C-alpha positions as CSV (number, residue, x, y, z in Angstrom):
1,M,30.2,-10.8,-33.0
2,R,32.7,-10.9,-30.1
3,V,33.7,-7.2,-30.8
4,F,30.0,-6.2,-30.7
5,F,29.6,-7.8,-27.2
6,V,32.7,-6.1,-26.0
7,L,31.6,-2.7,-27.3
8,L,28.1,-3.3,-25.8
9,I,29.6,-4.1,-22.4
10,V,31.9,-1.1,-22.5
11,A,29.0,1.2,-23.4
12,F,26.9,-0.3,-20.6
13,L,29.7,0.3,-18.1
14,G,30.3,3.8,-19.3
15,L,26.6,4.6,-19.0
16,S,26.4,3.1,-15.5
17,M,29.4,5.1,-14.4
18,Y,27.9,8.3,-15.8
19,N,24.6,7.7,-14.1
20,G,26.4,6.8,-10.8
21,C,28.4,10.1,-11.0
22,K,25.3,12.1,-11.7
23,R,23.4,10.5,-8.8
24,N,26.3,11.2,-6.5
25,Q,26.3,14.9,-7.6
26,E,22.6,15.1,-6.8
27,Q,23.1,13.6,-3.4
28,T,25.9,15.9,-2.7
29,L,23.8,18.9,-3.6
30,S,20.8,17.8,-1.6
31,E,23.2,17.0,1.3
32,K,24.6,20.5,1.1
33,I,21.1,21.9,1.2
34,A,20.2,19.7,4.2
35,H,23.4,20.7,6.0
36,K,22.8,24.4,5.3
37,E,19.2,24.2,6.4
38,Q,20.3,22.6,9.7
39,A,22.9,25.3,10.3
40,F,20.4,28.0,9.5
41,S,17.8,26.4,11.8
42,K,20.3,26.7,14.7
43,I,21.2,30.3,13.8
44,S,17.6,31.4,13.4
45,A,16.8,30.1,16.9
46,K,19.2,32.8,18.2
47,R,18.8,35.6,15.7
48,P,17.1,36.4,12.4
49,L,19.0,35.4,9.3
50,N,20.3,38.2,7.1
51,K,19.5,38.4,3.4
52,K,23.0,37.4,2.4
53,E,22.7,34.2,4.4
54,V,19.3,33.4,3.0
55,K,20.4,34.1,-0.6
56,S,23.2,31.5,-0.2
57,L,20.6,28.9,0.6
58,L,18.3,30.1,-2.2
59,T,21.2,29.6,-4.6
60,L,21.5,26.0,-3.6
61,Y,17.7,25.4,-4.0
62,E,17.8,27.0,-7.5
63,K,20.8,25.0,-8.5
64,F,19.1,21.7,-7.6
65,Y,16.0,22.8,-9.5
66,K,18.0,23.7,-12.6
67,E,19.8,20.4,-12.5
68,N,16.7,18.4,-11.8
69,P,13.7,20.3,-13.1
70,K,11.3,17.3,-13.1
71,D,12.3,15.9,-9.7
72,T,9.6,16.3,-7.0
73,L,12.4,17.0,-4.5
74,A,13.0,20.1,-6.6
75,A,9.4,21.2,-6.0
76,A,9.9,20.8,-2.2
77,F,13.1,22.8,-2.4
78,I,11.5,25.6,-4.5
79,M,8.7,25.8,-1.9
80,S,11.3,26.0,0.9
81,A,13.1,28.7,-1.2
82,A,9.8,30.7,-1.4
83,Q,9.2,30.3,2.3
84,N,12.7,31.5,3.1
85,A,12.4,34.4,0.7
86,M,9.1,35.4,2.3
87,Q,10.5,35.3,5.8
88,S,13.3,37.6,4.6
89,Q,10.8,39.9,3.0
90,M,12.1,39.2,-0.5
91,Y,8.5,39.1,-1.8
92,Q,9.3,39.3,-5.5
93,K,11.7,36.4,-5.1
94,A,9.1,34.4,-3.2
95,L,6.6,35.1,-6.0
96,H,9.1,33.9,-8.6
97,Y,9.5,30.6,-6.7
98,Y,5.7,30.1,-6.4
99,D,5.4,30.8,-10.1
100,I,7.9,27.9,-10.8
101,V,5.7,25.5,-8.7
102,E,2.5,26.8,-10.4
103,T,3.9,26.2,-13.9
104,D,6.3,23.2,-13.5
105,F,4.8,21.2,-10.6
106,V,1.0,21.2,-11.2
107,N,0.6,17.6,-10.4
108,T,2.3,17.7,-7.0
109,A,1.0,18.3,-3.5
110,H,2.9,21.6,-3.5
111,Y,0.7,23.1,-6.2
112,P,-2.3,24.1,-4.0
113,M,0.0,25.7,-1.4
114,A,1.8,27.7,-4.1
115,I,-1.4,29.2,-5.3
116,F,-2.6,30.1,-1.8
117,M,0.8,31.5,-0.9
118,K,0.9,33.6,-4.1
119,A,-2.4,35.1,-3.0
120,F,-1.0,35.7,0.5
121,V,2.2,37.4,-0.8
122,Y,0.2,39.7,-3.0
123,D,-2.1,40.4,0.0
124,Q,0.9,41.2,2.2
125,T,2.3,43.6,-0.5
126,M,-1.1,45.3,-0.9
127,D,-1.5,44.1,-4.5
128,T,-5.2,43.4,-3.8
129,A,-6.0,42.8,-7.5
130,H,-3.6,39.9,-7.8
131,A,-4.4,38.7,-4.3
132,R,-8.1,38.5,-5.3
133,I,-7.2,36.6,-8.5
134,Y,-5.2,34.0,-6.6
135,Y,-7.5,33.6,-3.7
136,N,-10.4,33.0,-6.1
137,K,-8.3,30.6,-8.1
138,F,-7.5,28.7,-5.0
139,I,-11.1,28.5,-3.8
140,E,-12.3,27.4,-7.3
141,K,-9.6,24.7,-7.8
142,F,-9.5,23.4,-4.2
143,P,-13.0,23.9,-2.6
144,E,-12.3,21.1,-0.1
145,H,-8.8,22.2,0.9
146,K,-8.1,22.9,4.6
147,L,-7.1,26.5,3.7
148,T,-10.2,27.3,1.6
149,D,-11.9,28.9,4.6
150,D,-8.8,31.0,5.2
151,A,-8.8,32.1,1.5
152,Q,-12.5,33.1,1.8
153,I,-11.9,35.2,4.9
154,S,-8.8,36.8,3.3
155,L,-10.9,37.8,0.4
156,L,-13.4,39.5,2.7
157,N,-10.6,41.4,4.4
158,L,-8.5,42.4,1.3
159,G,-7.2,45.9,1.6
160,K,-8.3,46.3,5.2
161,S,-5.9,47.3,8.0
162,A,-5.4,45.1,11.0
163,K,-7.5,47.6,13.1
164,E,-10.3,47.4,10.5
165,I,-10.3,43.6,10.6
166,V,-10.4,43.5,14.4
167,T,-13.2,46.1,14.5
168,S,-15.2,44.1,11.9
169,F,-14.6,40.8,13.9
170,E,-15.7,42.5,17.2
171,K,-18.9,43.7,15.5
172,Q,-19.7,40.2,14.3
173,Q,-19.2,38.9,17.9
174,Q,-21.7,41.4,19.5
175,P,-25.1,40.0,20.2
176,E,-27.9,41.7,18.3
């Protein structure tokens, strides 16, 4: 009986140490991300980030997600990865990150924005068929969202140049 208790205590201590080490690794990785984000924020105030710099941050976001696939912080990091990829005009990479949120983080606050942003990226890359699908999906799933009006306007302007949109808007403003 005494041996059983000793083994139980040893097992408990071993499990506690393992969990503590894992938690410290997660904190270290999230701290690395926070540090790199701060550094990039300072750099981007002076000049645009180059793709190599952005990719180094994207790698950290991906690593956190792969190590913690169910963590809601991973969803936030993946959304940040998508935003950074978009700003660097890495549109396929951005779509990949929005796909992750769409499939793995449906029950988070990030999900609606991922759907809207997928539509937006497709719109920016002139893939009007996919943009239409995702704008409609967004409107259907989130009719009360603050971006629903934007999605509806975007649908009306799909495939139009900036000049065509301005002309259309000016015509709407003219009194009859």
